[in-house]
C-alpha positions in Angstrom: 141.6 102.7 37.1 143.7 102.2 40.0 144.4 98.3 41.0 143.4 99.6 44.2 140.0 100.9 42.9 139.4 97.6 41.1 140.4 95.2 44.2 137.9 97.2 46.2 134.7 96.7 43.3 136.0 93.3 43.3 135.5 92.5 47.2 132.2 94.8 47.4 131.2 93.0 44.3 130.8 89.7 45.9 129.7 90.6 49.4 126.8 92.3 47.8 126.2 89.3 45.8 126.1 86.9 48.9 124.1 89.8 51.1 121.5 90.4 48.2 121.1 86.6 47.5 120.6 85.6 51.5 117.7 88.1 51.1 115.6 87.3 48.3 116.2 83.5 49.5 114.9 83.8 52.6 111.8 86.9 51.3 110.8 83.6 49.1 110.6 81.2 51.5 109.8 83.5 54.4 107.2 85.5 53.1 106.0 83.5 50.3 106.5 79.7 51.1 108.5 79.0 48.1 111.1 76.6 49.4 114.8 75.8 48.2 113.6 72.8 46.6 110.9 74.9 44.3 108.2 73.5 46.3 105.2 75.6 48.1 104.5 75.8 51.7 100.7 76.1 52.5 99.4 79.7 52.2 97.6 79.5 55.4 101.4 79.6 57.3 102.0 82.8 55.9 100.4 85.7 57.2 101.6 88.2 54.9 99.6 86.7 52.1 96.1 87.2 53.9 97.2 90.3 55.2 98.5 92.4 52.0 97.2 92.6 48.8 100.8 93.3 47.6 102.0 89.6 48.8 99.0 87.9 47.8 100.2 89.5 44.2 103.7 88.8 44.3 102.6 85.3 45.2 100.6 84.8 42.5 103.4 86.5 40.2 106.0 83.7 41.6 103.7 80.8 40.4 103.3 82.6 37.1 107.3 82.3 36.9 107.6 79.1 37.5 104.9 78.0 35.0 106.5 79.7 32.4 110.3 78.4 33.2 108.6 75.0 33.1 107.2 75.8 29.7 110.9 76.3 29.0 112.0 72.8 29.9 113.6 74.5 33.9 112.3 72.8 36.7 110.9 74.5 40.1 114.2 74.3 41.6 116.6 75.4 39.4 114.0 78.2 38.5 114.1 79.1 41.8 117.9 79.5 42.1 117.9 81.6 38.8 115.5 83.7 40.0 118.0 84.7 43.3 120.2 85.3 41.0 118.8 87.4 38.7 117.0 89.6 41.5 120.6 89.8 43.3 122.0 91.2 40.2 119.7 93.3 39.3 119.0 95.2 42.4 122.9 95.7 43.0 122.8 97.3 39.0 120.2 99.7 40.3 122.2 100.4 43.3 125.2 101.1 41.2 123.8 102.7 39.2 121.9 105.1 41.6 125.7 105.7 43.1 127.3 106.7 39.8 124.7 108.8 38.6 124.7 110.7 42.2 128.7 111.5 41.5 127.4 112.6 38.1 125.0 115.0 39.2 122.7 113.4 37.2 120.4 112.6 40.1 120.0 114.1 43.6 121.4 112.4 46.7 119.3 109.0 46.1 120.9 106.2 48.4 124.1 107.4 49.9 122.8 108.2 53.1 119.8 105.9 53.4 116.5 107.5 54.7 118.1 110.8 55.3 119.3 111.1 51.4 117.9 114.6 50.2 116.3 113.3 47.2 114.2 111.3 49.9 113.0 113.8 51.8 112.4 116.5 49.1 110.0 113.5 46.9 108.5 113.6 50.5 107.2 117.0 50.2 106.1 116.9 46.3 102.1 116.9 45.8 100.7 113.3 45.7 102.9 111.8 48.3 101.2 112.9 51.0 100.7 109.1 52.9 104.1 108.8 52.2 105.1 111.6 54.4 102.7 110.3 56.9 104.6 107.3 57.0 107.9 109.1 57.3 106.4 110.9 60.1 105.7 107.8 62.1 109.4 106.1 62.0 109.9 102.9 62.2 107.2 101.0 63.9 105.1 99.4 63.8 106.3 96.9 60.8 104.3 95.8 58.2 103.8 92.5 56.6 107.4 92.6 55.1 109.2 93.6 58.1 109.3 97.8 57.4 108.3 100.2 59.5 106.4 103.0 58.0 109.3 105.3 57.1 110.9 102.2 55.8 108.2 101.5 53.8 108.1 105.1 52.4 111.7 104.8 51.5 110.8 101.7 49.5 108.2 103.6 47.8 110.7 105.9 46.6 113.6 104.1 45.7 110.5 102.4 43.2 109.8 105.7 42.0 113.0 106.8 41.5 113.1 103.3 39.0 110.0 104.2 37.3 111.5 107.7 36.5 114.5 106.0 35.0 112.6 103.4 33.2 111.1 106.1 30.7 114.5 105.4 29.1 116.3 102.3 30.5 113.7 99.9 31.2 115.3 97.2 30.9 117.4 97.8 34.1 114.8 99.6 36.0 111.1 98.5 35.1 109.1 99.3 38.7 106.6 96.4 37.5 108.5 93.7 37.3 108.7 90.3 39.4 112.3 91.9 40.7 111.2 94.7 41.4 108.8 93.0 43.8 111.9 91.1 45.9 112.9 94.5 47.2 116.0 94.2 49.5 114.4 94.6 53.2 115.6 97.0 55.5 118.6 95.2 57.5 119.6 94.0 54.1 119.5 97.6 52.1 121.0 99.3 54.8 123.9 96.9 54.6 124.4 97.2 51.2 124.7 101.3 51.5 127.3 101.0 53.8 129.5 98.7 51.7 128.9 101.1 48.9 129.9 104.3 51.2 133.3 102.7 52.0 136.3 105.1 51.2 138.1 102.6 48.6 135.1 102.8 46.0 135.1 106.3 45.6 137.2 106.4 42.5 135.0 103.8 41.3 131.7 105.7 40.9 133.5 108.5 40.0 132.7 110.5 36.4 134.6 108.7 33.2 134.9 105.1 35.2 132.1 103.8 33.6 134.0 100.8 33.3 133.4 99.9 36.8 130.3 98.7 35.2 132.2 95.7 33.8 134.2 95.0 36.2 130.9 94.2 38.2 129.8 91.8 35.7 133.0 89.9 35.7 133.6 89.7 39.5 129.8 89.1 40.0 130.2 86.0 37.6 133.2 84.8 39.3 131.7 82.2 41.2 129.8 80.4 38.5 133.4 81.3 36.1 135.4 78.8 39.1 132.3 76.0 38.9 132.6 75.7 35.8 135.8 75.0 35.2 136.4 72.7 38.2 133.5 70.6 36.9 135.2 70.9 33.3 138.9 70.2 34.5 138.0 67.6 37.5 134.9 66.4 36.8 135.6 66.2 32.6 131.9 67.2 32.2 130.8 69.4 29.2 130.0 73.3 29.7 125.6 73.7 30.0 124.1 76.4 28.2 123.4 78.2 31.2 126.8 78.1 31.9 128.6 80.1 28.9 128.0 83.6 29.9 130.1 82.9 33.0 132.8 80.5 31.4 133.4 83.0 28.2 132.9 86.5 29.8 136.3 88.6 30.4 136.9 92.0 30.7 139.4 93.5 27.6 141.7 95.8 29.3 140.9 99.5 27.8 144.3 100.4 25.9 142.8 96.6 23.6 139.5 98.1 23.4 140.9 101.8 22.3 143.4 100.2 19.8 140.7 98.3 18.2 138.2 101.3 17.9 140.5 103.5 16.5 141.8 101.2 14.1 138.5 100.2 12.5 135.7 103.2 13.5 138.1 105.7 13.7 140.1 104.9 10.5 136.5 104.4 8.9 135.8 108.0 9.6 139.3 109.8 8.6 139.1 107.5 5.5 135.5 108.9 4.4 136.7 112.6 5.4 140.9 113.1 5.2 140.7 116.6 6.2 139.2 115.1 9.6 141.0 117.0 12.8 139.7 113.7 14.5 142.8 112.0 14.0 144.5 114.6 16.1 142.3 112.5 19.1 142.8 108.9 17.2 146.5 108.2 19.5 146.0 104.7 18.7 145.6 104.7 14.9 148.3 102.9 13.2 149.6 104.9 9.9 149.1 102.3 6.6 151.8 101.9 4.1 149.4 101.9 0.9 146.9 104.0 0.0 143.3 103.0 0.5 140.3 103.9 -1.6 137.9 106.4 -0.2 134.6 105.3 1.2 131.2 106.5 0.1 129.9 109.6 2.0 127.3 108.6 4.8 126.4 111.1 7.4 127.6 110.4 10.8 124.4 108.9 12.3 123.8 106.2 9.1 127.4 104.7 10.3 126.8 101.8 12.4 128.9 99.3 14.8 127.8 96.0 16.3 129.5 94.0 19.3 128.0 90.5 18.7 128.7 89.6 22.4 129.0 92.8 23.9 129.0 92.1 27.8 129.0 95.5 29.4 129.5 97.2 26.1 133.0 98.2 26.8 133.6 98.7 23.0 130.5 100.7 22.7 131.8 103.1 25.5 135.0 103.8 24.0 133.4 104.4 20.5 130.6 106.5 22.4 133.3 108.9 22.6 134.6 108.9 18.8 130.6 108.8 17.5 130.1 112.6 19.4 133.2 113.8 17.8 132.1 112.8 14.7 128.7 114.4 15.1 130.4 117.8 16.3 132.5 117.6 13.2 130.0 117.2 11.1 127.5 120.1 12.7 130.9 122.4 12.1 131.6 121.2 8.8 127.9 120.6 6.9 128.2 122.1 3.3 131.5 121.9 2.5 132.9 119.9 -0.2 133.1 116.2 1.0 130.7 116.7 3.7 127.0 116.4 4.0 124.7 119.3 3.2 122.8 118.8 6.2 124.1 117.4 9.4 122.9 114.6 11.2 121.6 116.6 13.9 121.5 120.3 14.0 121.9 120.7 18.1 125.1 119.4 19.8 122.8 118.4 23.1 121.1 115.8 21.1 124.0 113.8 19.4 124.4 111.5 22.7 120.9 110.3 22.0 121.6 110.2 18.5 124.5 107.9 19.3 122.5 105.7 21.0 119.3 105.5 18.5 121.2 105.5 15.9 124.9 104.2 16.0 125.5 101.2 18.6 124.6 97.8 18.2 124.9 94.9 20.8 124.0 91.7 21.2 124.9 88.9 24.2 122.8 85.8 25.6 123.1 87.1 29.1 120.1 89.4 30.2 122.4 90.4 33.1 124.8 91.8 30.2 122.6 93.7 28.2 121.1 95.6 31.6 124.9 96.7 32.2 125.1 97.8 28.5 122.5 99.9 28.5 123.1 101.4 32.0 126.9 101.8 30.9 125.2 103.8 27.5 122.7 105.5 29.6 125.2 106.9 32.3 127.9 107.9 29.1 125.1 110.0 27.3 123.9 111.7 30.4 127.4 112.6 31.3 127.5 114.7 28.1 124.5 116.0 27.9 122.0 115.3 31.5 119.1 116.4 29.7 119.1 114.0 27.2 116.3 111.7 26.4 116.7 108.3 25.6 114.3 107.4 23.4 115.3 104.3 21.6 118.4 102.0 21.6 119.7 98.8 19.6 120.4 96.6 22.4 119.1 92.6 22.9 119.2 89.8 24.8 119.5 86.6 22.3 118.2 84.7 25.4 114.6 84.8 24.2 111.7 82.4 25.1 111.5 79.3 22.9 108.0 78.1 23.4 106.8 74.5 22.5 105.3 74.1 19.1 102.1 73.8 20.3 101.9 77.4 21.6 103.0 78.9 18.2 100.3 77.2 16.5 97.9 78.6 18.8 99.6 82.1 17.7 99.4 81.2 14.2 95.9 80.4 14.8 95.1 83.4 16.5 96.1 85.5 13.8 94.2 83.1 11.0 97.5 82.3 9.1 97.6 78.4 9.9 97.7 77.4 6.9 99.7 80.1 4.5 103.2 80.9 3.7 103.8 83.1 6.6 102.8 79.5 8.7 105.3 77.6 6.5 108.2 80.0 7.0 107.4 80.8 10.9 107.7 76.8 11.0 110.8 76.4 9.5 112.7 79.3 11.4 111.1 78.2 14.5 114.3 75.9 15.2 116.9 78.8 15.0 115.3 80.6 17.8 115.5 77.6 20.1 119.5 77.8 19.1 119.8 81.7 20.0 120.0 81.3 23.7 123.2 79.0 23.8 124.6 80.4 20.0 123.7 84.1 20.2 125.1 85.7 17.3 126.4 82.5 15.8 122.8 81.9 14.2 122.0 82.4 10.5 118.8 83.5 11.2 118.6 85.6 7.9 120.5 83.0 6.0 117.7 80.9 6.7 114.9 83.0 6.5 116.2 83.9 3.0 116.3 79.8 1.8 112.6 79.2 3.1 111.7 82.1 1.3 113.2 80.9 -1.8 112.0 77.5 -1.2 108.3 79.6 -1.8 109.5 81.6 -5.0 110.3 78.6 -6.7 107.2 76.5 -5.3 104.9 79.6 -6.7 106.8 79.6 -9.9 106.3 76.1 -10.8 102.6 75.7 -9.9 101.6 79.6 -10.1 99.3 79.0 -7.2 99.1 82.9 -5.5 100.0 82.4 -1.9 97.7 83.5 0.7 98.4 87.4 1.0 97.4 88.7 4.6 97.4 92.2 3.9 97.7 92.6 0.5 95.4 93.6 -2.7 94.1 90.2 -4.5 96.0 91.6 -7.7 99.6 91.7 -5.7 100.9 89.0 -8.5 99.0 90.3 -11.6 102.4 92.3 -12.6 105.9 91.6 -12.0 106.6 94.5 -10.0 103.9 93.5 -7.5 105.1 89.9 -6.9 108.8 91.3 -6.9 107.2 93.4 -4.1 106.0 90.8 -2.5 109.1 88.6 -2.5 110.9 91.4 -1.1 109.3 92.7 2.0 107.9 89.1 3.3 111.2 89.1 5.6 110.3 91.9 7.2 106.6 90.9 8.0 108.2 87.2 9.1 110.6 89.6 11.7 107.5 91.9 12.6 105.0 88.4 13.2 108.0 87.2 15.4 108.0 90.6 17.6 104.3 90.9 17.3 104.2 87.1 19.0 106.9 88.0 21.6 104.4 91.3 22.4 102.0 89.1 23.1 103.2 86.6 25.1 104.4 89.0 27.5 100.8 90.4 27.9 99.7 86.9 28.6 101.8 87.0 31.6 105.0 85.8 30.7 107.3 88.1 32.7 110.7 89.6 31.6 113.0 86.6 32.3 111.8 85.7 28.7 110.4 89.0 26.9 113.0 91.4 28.5 110.7 95.1 28.5 110.9 97.6 25.8 114.7 98.0 25.3 115.4 94.8 24.4 112.0 94.4 22.9 111.9 90.3 22.7 112.9 89.4 18.8 114.8 92.6 18.3 117.9 90.3 17.9 116.7 89.2 14.9 116.2 92.5 13.4 119.7 93.4 14.5 121.1 90.0 12.9 119.6 90.6 9.3 121.6 94.3 9.2 124.6 94.9 8.2 127.3 97.2 9.7 130.1 99.3 9.0 132.3 98.3 12.0 132.0 94.9 14.1 134.1 95.1 16.8 134.5 92.8 19.8 136.2 90.2 22.4 134.3 87.0 21.6 133.7 84.4 23.8 136.6 81.2 23.6 135.7 77.7 24.4 137.2 74.8 22.8 135.0 72.5 21.1 136.1 69.6 23.0 134.2 71.2 26.2 131.4 72.2 24.6 128.2 70.3 24.8 126.9 68.4 22.3 124.0 70.4 21.0 126.4 73.4 20.3 129.2 71.2 19.0 126.9 69.9 16.2 125.7 73.5 15.4 129.3 74.6 15.2 129.8 71.9 12.9 126.8 72.4 10.5 126.8 75.7 10.3 130.6 76.7 10.8 132.6 73.6 9.3 135.4 75.4 9.0 136.4 77.3 11.9 134.2 74.6 14.2 137.0 74.0 16.5 136.2 76.9 19.2 133.6 79.6 19.5 136.2 82.3 19.3 136.9 81.3 15.3 133.2 80.9 14.6 132.6 84.4 15.7 135.5 85.6 13.4 133.8 84.0 10.5 130.5 85.3 11.4 131.3 89.1 12.5 133.1 89.0 8.7 129.7 88.1 7.3 128.0 91.3 9.2 130.4 93.9 7.1 129.6 96.1 4.3 131.8 96.5 1.8 134.9 98.4 3.3 133.4 97.9 6.9 136.3 96.8 9.4 136.4 94.1 11.3 138.2 94.8 15.1 138.6 91.6 17.2 140.7 90.4 19.9 140.7 86.6 19.8 143.5 83.7 20.6 146.2 83.1 18.3 145.6 79.6 16.7 143.5 80.5 14.3 146.9 82.3 12.3 148.8 79.4 11.7 147.3 75.7 12.1 146.3 73.6 9.9 142.8 73.1 10.8 142.1 76.3 10.0 143.7 76.8 6.7 140.4 77.0 4.9 139.1 79.6 7.5 142.1 81.7 6.6 141.6 81.3 3.0 138.2 82.4 3.3 139.3 85.5 4.9 142.1 86.4 2.7 139.6 86.0 -0.2 137.2 88.6 1.7 139.3 91.4 3.8 142.4 92.7 3.7 144.4 93.1 6.7 145.3 96.4 7.5 146.9 96.1 11.0 147.9 93.5 13.7 148.7 93.8 17.7 150.4 90.2 17.8 150.4 90.6 21.8 151.0 87.1 22.6 150.7 85.8 26.5 149.6 87.5 29.7 147.8 90.4 27.7 145.2 89.8 30.4 145.8 90.4 34.2 143.3 87.4 35.1 144.9 84.7 32.9 148.0 83.6 34.0 150.7 81.8 32.2 151.5 80.6 28.3 148.7 79.1 27.7 146.4 81.8 26.2 147.9 84.1 23.6 146.4 86.3 22.0 146.1 89.0 18.9 144.6 92.2 18.0 143.7 92.9 14.5 141.8 95.4 12.2 140.3 94.2 8.7 138.4 95.8 5.9 136.2 94.0 3.8 137.6 94.6 0.2 135.8 93.0 -2.9 138.9 93.8 -5.2 140.9 91.0 -5.1 144.0 93.0 -6.5 143.6 95.1 -3.5 143.2 92.3 -1.1 146.6 90.5 -2.7 148.3 93.7 -2.6 147.3 95.2 0.7 150.6 95.8 3.0 149.5 95.3 6.7 151.2 96.6 9.5 152.5 94.1 12.7 153.6 94.8 16.3 155.3 91.6 17.6 154.7 91.9 21.2 154.7 88.4 22.3 158.1 88.8 24.4 157.1 91.5 26.8 156.1 90.2 30.3 152.8 91.6 30.9 149.9 93.6 29.8 151.2 96.5 30.6 154.7 96.6 28.9 152.9 95.3 25.8 150.9 98.9 25.8 154.3 100.6 26.6 156.0 98.9 23.4 153.3 99.4 21.3 153.0 103.2 21.9 156.7 103.8 22.1 156.7 102.3 18.2 153.9 104.4 16.8 155.3 107.8 16.8 158.2 106.5 14.1 155.3 105.2 12.3 153.8 108.1 11.9 157.0 109.9 10.8 157.2 107.2 7.9 160.1 105.3 10.0 160.7 101.9 11.1 160.6 100.8 14.3 161.6 97.5 16.6 159.4 94.8 16.4 157.3 96.1 13.7 156.9 94.7 10.7 155.2 94.9 7.1 154.0 92.1 5.2 151.9 91.9 1.5 149.1 89.8 1.9 149.5 87.7 -1.0 153.0 86.5 0.5 150.8 84.4 3.0 150.5 82.4 -0.3 154.1 81.4 0.0 154.2 78.8 2.3 152.0 75.7 2.4 148.7 76.2 4.7 149.3 79.8 4.2 149.7 80.8 8.2 150.3 84.2 9.1 153.8 84.2 9.6 154.5 87.9 9.2 157.5 88.2 11.0 159.9 85.9 8.4 162.5 87.7 6.2 162.2 88.0 2.5 165.2 85.2 1.9 163.3 82.6 4.0 159.8 83.1 2.0 162.0 82.8 -1.2 163.3 79.6 -0.4 159.3 78.0 0.2 158.2 79.9 -3.1 161.5 78.0 -4.5 
């Protein structure tokens, strides 16, 4: 995307945020009496509450929202501020989505011309919309309790109807029944927003192929919070708080870097499985390796899974989507041939987009706004390939799930008649882990804690031979060895199902989407995603030095990641490696410090005891336009989980040393210039080959891949 378009997105996002936050705040105070300090004015002073049943219901929902936030330890003033921000962001995302879908011909004109948009005019004439048609005919006077004229009210009903249509496939963003949907931008604000979106400089941003616009909107929306966090950090010496983590750590990854990582992980995995694949012709960033790699067992395309455990706006998933689409298509063309499945994953190419979202791409983020955008980005990508594709399932989860106090858990167990049971003991044991999810996200080793608790119960059973309370099992379950093993094998799944049921029951009792984020997020789906293992893990993890962390996060990392506790990104490297299946690929962009400094020596040893380095692109400073100077030095790497110790030690990695180039663009060009020579089996400037076992020649095993054999011998001798 051209710099001018990115600059236009920046200006639009900041103006739209300011406009929407002002609009939402004025609604809360002027229509419902919810003041900026979180207190309520008397309802008698607000005629809209008496004149409109809708306004009265919204007021009740607002009261429930504040109660839910209070239960989670958030005061009324802070909760109101949070609601204003989230409502502004959601409506911004919805309008951006409408605009981008219009440009892709996925929607008829919905907002580009406001009340003159042709989709609105057509909707008015459809059966069932007679009342709205009458309102349209009346014009803009008189006004209702929300300050709308009849025509403006009809347009609001249309946009909410459009949200309802899209919510069938992407509910986390478009749910028309959410509290946010009730805080609809009033006519003046809505018209200003539409004018802002229609400026010529933004045409490229909305155009097909520019799904990364969504990521830029996310980054620029967080700009204010990011600046405030670092001002408090460096000027006031305050630690970064839990709620500050998304803004402080989010950074949009340049496309060429994402492409490098995905081609050398997911792309290589497929080529390794199918050496005859024509996909290699499209993987123009795939780095040839100097030594052979064992072929991986055959899998269908739908069985290959990718996880981004800090997904942001799903930039990695968007690049992976195109590769997955080619995989499915190749499988259709080659099914039945030697080295290919007998039957393809899907029979009809039109089913490929929905199959990718249902089967292949998984994402976790601690920020609901990021999950909204991930869902929207994948939705647009799928619909761009097939506008008729139906999105029925996804694997996106927000880690910021509600952590209610113990009394609510005990009440929940009592309702299920599980108060004194093995289920109760295990649920209480993992409850603390759930409380860490909002801050630590994917780093929480929930599956490890669950496994330890189950082993403890199994040991206890074998010592006392007392049959556990078996909800859903026959009384004779433990009479055979096979029955006993079956129980212990599936109890973990039952615990997760119980938590999912708990989330659903809380939502049905009135707890809004702030906690349980509708169908796509499915409340506790994050736990299900975290307990699986993946063929590819690709991400740009958050960076935060230990000295800047709050005490709870620092303590958590010390306990769970003693070898990598110095920074969030190093703990993510360790965690991402744990998510891998054998022969799976780990592809990340991180800071370079883990490669060299002594405090990460044990971490490096653990990595090389489990993974083989395939290729590294050492880009050094100035890889990101938004980060100037020499402070942040970065590296891209792709590694393979290799259980064979000999193959790990003999693995020869290909390293690109691009630390001298002055900016990200020149680093990209230097890499692209070197690649053709490597594909011809020739040497290239700034490219090094290094055997993994040779790192041990230097004390501490730093990854100094550029040293000469002579210098390495000096260390050995």
